[in-house]
C-alpha positions in Angstrom: 54.0 107.7 126.3 54.0 111.2 127.6 56.0 110.4 130.6 58.6 107.9 131.1 59.0 108.4 135.1 56.4 110.4 137.2 56.4 110.6 141.0 53.5 112.2 142.7 53.6 113.2 145.9 56.7 110.8 146.8 57.7 110.4 150.6 60.2 108.1 152.3 60.4 108.1 156.0 63.1 105.9 158.3 61.8 106.2 161.5 62.1 109.6 162.4 64.0 110.5 159.3 62.0 112.1 156.4 64.5 111.3 153.3 62.0 112.1 150.8 59.4 114.8 151.3 56.5 115.3 148.9 58.5 114.9 145.4 56.5 115.5 142.5 58.8 114.6 138.9 58.3 113.6 135.5 60.8 112.8 132.9 59.7 112.5 129.2 60.6 110.0 127.0 63.8 110.8 125.6 65.0 113.2 128.1 68.0 113.7 130.2 67.3 114.6 133.4 70.2 115.4 136.1 69.5 115.0 139.6 71.9 117.0 141.8 71.9 117.7 145.7 74.4 117.8 148.3 75.4 114.4 150.3 72.1 113.9 152.5 69.9 115.5 150.3 67.8 112.3 149.8 69.2 111.7 145.7 69.7 107.9 146.6 66.7 107.1 148.3 64.5 109.4 145.7 66.5 107.3 142.5 65.8 104.1 144.7 62.0 104.6 144.8 61.9 105.8 141.2 63.7 102.1 140.4 61.4 100.4 142.4 64.0 99.0 144.5 62.4 100.8 147.8 58.8 101.2 148.5 57.5 104.7 149.4 55.9 105.6 152.5 53.3 107.5 150.7 52.8 108.7 147.2 53.2 106.8 143.7 55.8 106.2 141.3 55.3 105.3 137.4 58.2 103.9 135.0 57.1 103.2 131.7 53.6 103.0 132.8 54.1 100.7 135.2 54.6 100.3 138.8 58.5 99.4 139.3 57.8 98.2 143.0 56.1 94.9 141.6 59.3 93.7 139.8 57.7 92.6 136.5 60.0 90.9 134.2 58.3 92.8 131.4 59.1 96.1 132.8 63.0 95.0 134.1 63.8 94.1 130.6 63.2 97.6 129.4 65.1 99.2 132.5 69.2 99.8 132.6 70.7 100.8 136.1 74.2 101.6 136.8 75.1 101.8 140.2 78.5 103.7 142.0 79.8 100.4 142.2 79.4 96.9 141.1 80.6 93.4 141.7 82.3 91.8 138.5 83.4 88.4 137.7 87.2 89.5 137.4 88.1 86.0 135.8 85.8 86.9 132.7 86.8 89.1 129.9 85.0 92.1 129.0 83.1 90.3 125.8 82.6 87.2 128.1 80.5 89.6 130.6 78.8 91.1 127.9 77.5 87.8 126.1 76.4 86.4 129.7 74.5 89.5 130.3 73.1 89.8 126.9 71.4 86.3 127.6 69.5 87.5 130.5 67.2 89.9 128.0 64.8 89.9 125.5 66.0 92.0 122.7 69.9 92.5 123.8 72.4 94.6 121.9 75.2 92.8 120.5 78.2 92.8 122.4 80.4 94.3 119.7 78.1 96.9 119.6 78.3 97.7 123.3 82.0 97.7 122.8 82.2 100.5 120.0 79.5 102.3 121.9 81.3 102.9 125.3 84.7 102.7 123.6 86.1 99.4 124.9 86.8 97.5 121.5 90.7 97.3 122.3 90.0 95.7 125.7 87.5 93.5 124.5 89.4 90.2 125.4 91.0 91.6 128.9 90.0 90.5 132.1 87.9 92.5 134.4 90.5 92.4 136.9 93.3 93.7 134.7 90.6 96.9 133.5 91.7 100.1 134.7 89.3 101.9 136.8 87.8 104.5 133.8 87.4 101.1 131.5 85.5 99.1 134.3 83.2 102.3 134.8 82.6 102.0 131.3 82.2 98.1 131.2 79.7 99.1 134.3 77.7 101.1 131.2 77.8 98.5 128.7 76.1 96.3 131.0 73.8 98.6 131.9 73.0 99.0 128.3 72.9 95.2 127.6 69.1 95.0 127.3 68.4 97.3 124.9 66.5 99.8 127.9 64.4 102.4 127.5 65.1 104.2 130.6 68.8 104.4 132.4 69.5 105.1 135.8 72.9 106.6 135.9 74.7 107.1 139.6 77.8 108.8 139.4 79.0 107.9 136.1 82.3 109.4 135.8 83.4 109.6 139.0 87.4 109.1 139.4 87.7 109.4 135.7 90.4 111.7 134.1 89.4 114.5 131.9 89.7 112.5 128.5 87.6 109.4 129.9 85.0 112.1 131.4 84.7 113.3 128.0 84.4 109.8 126.1 82.0 108.8 128.7 79.6 111.9 127.8 80.0 111.2 124.1 78.5 107.7 124.8 75.3 109.5 126.8 75.1 112.1 124.1 74.9 109.4 121.6 72.4 107.6 123.4 70.1 110.5 123.7 70.2 110.8 120.3 68.6 107.3 120.3 65.8 108.3 122.2 67.0 107.0 125.4 65.3 108.0 128.7 68.1 108.9 131.1 68.1 110.0 135.0 71.6 110.8 135.8 72.8 111.8 139.2 76.1 113.7 139.4 77.9 116.1 141.6 79.9 117.6 138.8 78.2 120.5 137.7 79.7 120.9 134.3 78.6 117.1 133.7 75.1 118.5 134.3 75.4 121.4 132.2 77.0 119.2 129.4 74.5 116.5 129.1 70.9 117.5 131.0 67.8 118.7 129.3 66.7 119.3 132.5 67.9 119.5 136.1 66.6 118.8 139.4 67.9 120.4 142.6 67.1 118.3 145.4 67.6 119.3 149.1 66.4 117.9 152.3 64.4 115.7 150.7 62.6 118.3 148.5 63.0 119.5 145.0 63.7 123.4 145.7 64.4 124.3 141.7 64.1 122.6 138.2 64.5 123.8 134.9 66.8 123.7 131.7 70.4 124.2 133.2 70.6 127.7 131.5 67.5 128.9 133.3 67.6 126.9 136.6 66.8 129.3 139.7 66.4 132.3 137.0 70.0 132.0 136.3 69.4 133.9 133.1 67.8 136.8 135.0 70.6 137.0 137.2 73.1 139.9 137.3 75.7 139.8 134.9 79.5 140.3 136.3 82.0 142.1 134.3 85.8 142.1 135.5 88.7 143.8 134.0 92.2 145.3 135.2 93.2 149.0 134.5 96.6 150.2 133.9 98.5 151.9 136.5 97.6 155.3 137.3 93.7 154.7 137.2 91.2 153.1 139.7 87.6 152.3 139.9 86.7 155.8 140.4 87.9 156.5 137.1 85.6 154.4 135.6 81.8 155.4 134.6 79.6 153.4 136.5 76.7 152.0 134.0 72.9 152.8 134.7 72.1 150.3 137.4 75.3 148.8 138.1 77.6 148.5 140.9 81.6 148.9 140.2 83.9 148.0 143.0 87.7 147.0 143.6 88.3 143.2 143.1 91.9 142.3 144.0 94.2 144.1 141.5 91.2 144.8 139.1 87.6 146.0 138.7 84.1 144.1 139.1 81.0 145.5 137.7 77.7 143.9 138.6 74.8 145.0 136.2 71.2 143.9 135.4 72.0 144.7 131.4 75.5 143.2 130.9 75.1 143.8 126.9 74.5 147.7 127.9 77.3 147.6 130.8 80.0 146.0 128.3 78.8 148.6 125.5 79.3 151.6 127.9 82.4 150.4 129.4 84.2 149.5 126.1 83.2 153.1 124.5 84.7 154.9 127.3 87.9 152.7 126.9 88.1 153.2 123.2 87.6 156.9 123.3 90.6 157.3 126.1 92.6 154.6 124.3 92.8 152.8 128.0 93.6 149.2 127.5 90.9 147.0 129.9 93.0 144.0 130.5 91.4 140.5 131.0 88.0 142.1 130.0 85.6 139.5 130.2 81.5 139.4 130.7 80.0 136.5 132.8 76.5 135.4 133.9 76.3 133.4 137.1 77.2 129.7 136.5 75.4 126.7 136.9 77.6 125.8 140.3 76.5 129.6 141.6 72.7 128.9 141.3 73.3 125.7 142.7 75.3 126.8 145.6 72.8 129.4 146.3 69.8 127.4 146.0 71.5 124.5 148.6 72.8 127.1 150.6 69.3 128.7 151.3 67.7 125.5 152.3 71.0 124.3 154.6 
């Protein structure tokens, strides 16, 4: 199958509110697509349309080659969904919940395999009500994987996690990607998208305004590099040579150079400093971050 998820000219209206506007989107088998967008951009509505939980006002959706809105059992067995918040029978233990969910599927993952995958082995006999927030979220993920899905929808999977728990969750998702699972992930955390996504799609006012690999999104790789450093006492920006095509300005107590060619500009500046034995404290070169590009894209469509 060439496409695990496909939407064509997808629209959803709620009265006068046009929540999703002509979205075209494809996700290949084994790909991790991250959907980014500010609150109110239409992410939840779009994901619910792709899952088949809402009917489109116009356009079409295909999930594993089928119409998800028909609710076919054969398709549901192949799709996992992890929502932001889920209801758990709090009196049951972790392993009891996994065993119960496994009975609903034709080809379930064994509970012990799920516990190892989401790193909950030590809590297997704990009751759901006694789990920490991070443990409950990992249990949500395990339940979403109980049917051994081909496609997994993840909605804000690490919200509220501490840094260590987030990294654990990332390892789990990366392991799943290695198995060929298709993942559609929504998140507000740009470092999460950078770490996990093969491709990013940015949604603003119900429309996809940019998509591509995180390092190329919105022409990120073509944007000017920024070079920052501090000068010793007695020297100021006027004493520093400006590389060709670059701009050089004071940036607080230091200097900011914006250059179309970061390598050439860094070579010019460091060569000048070495020739004159001038220390450039904190010298660093950076391309615009994914967050920089995301903010410029969403602000442009505000």
